[in-house]
VMD Tcl script that draws the C-alpha trace (Angstrom):
set ca {
  {40.08 -27.55 35.17}
  {39.23 -31.17 34.41}
  {40.83 -32.57 31.28}
  {38.68 -35.11 29.49}
  {40.36 -37.86 27.52}
  {38.82 -38.73 24.17}
  {38.15 -42.20 22.82}
  {40.41 -43.92 20.35}
  {38.89 -44.93 17.01}
  {39.19 -48.58 17.99}
  {37.49 -48.02 21.35}
  {34.61 -46.23 19.68}
  {34.25 -49.05 17.13}
  {33.95 -51.53 20.02}
  {31.41 -49.25 21.72}
  {29.27 -49.26 18.55}
  {29.89 -52.94 17.77}
  {31.19 -52.10 14.31}
  {34.30 -53.09 12.38}
  {37.47 -51.11 13.17}
  {37.46 -49.74 9.61}
  {33.98 -48.21 9.93}
  {35.04 -45.37 12.24}
  {37.94 -44.04 10.11}
  {35.67 -44.28 7.06}
  {32.94 -42.28 8.83}
  {35.53 -39.66 9.76}
  {37.01 -39.41 6.26}
  {33.58 -39.04 4.66}
  {32.68 -36.29 7.13}
  {29.87 -38.10 8.93}
  {31.51 -37.82 12.35}
  {34.52 -35.60 11.62}
  {33.15 -32.83 13.83}
  {33.69 -35.01 16.91}
  {37.38 -35.62 16.25}
  {39.59 -33.59 18.59}
  {42.85 -31.93 17.62}
  {44.79 -34.80 19.21}
  {42.95 -37.30 16.97}
  {40.78 -38.80 19.69}
  {37.00 -38.82 19.55}
  {34.88 -36.54 21.72}
  {32.66 -38.99 23.60}
  {30.13 -36.36 24.68}
  {28.34 -36.12 21.34}
  {29.80 -38.71 18.97}
  {26.84 -41.09 19.46}
  {24.41 -38.40 18.29}
  {26.48 -37.70 15.18}
  {26.85 -41.41 14.45}
  {23.11 -42.09 14.72}
  {22.10 -38.97 12.78}
  {24.55 -39.41 9.92}
  {24.61 -43.19 9.47}
  {22.20 -45.13 7.29}
  {21.00 -48.14 9.33}
  {20.48 -50.34 6.25}
}
mol new
graphics top color blue
foreach p $ca { graphics top sphere $p radius 0.5 }
foreach p [lrange $ca 0 end-1] q [lrange $ca 1 end] { graphics top cylinder $p $q radius 0.2 }
display resetview
């Protein structure tokens, strides 16, 4: 069984080119909370879809 390692909040912020505070805010408001694993890391397989779907681009 292959164990996948999730992304840290900071690593995902860099990936999205957003401020480090944007990711914890998106998690706390529920926009991307579904992609947070039990260990607190972010599931990289579908976080981008959640981010794009639930984030207002304006």
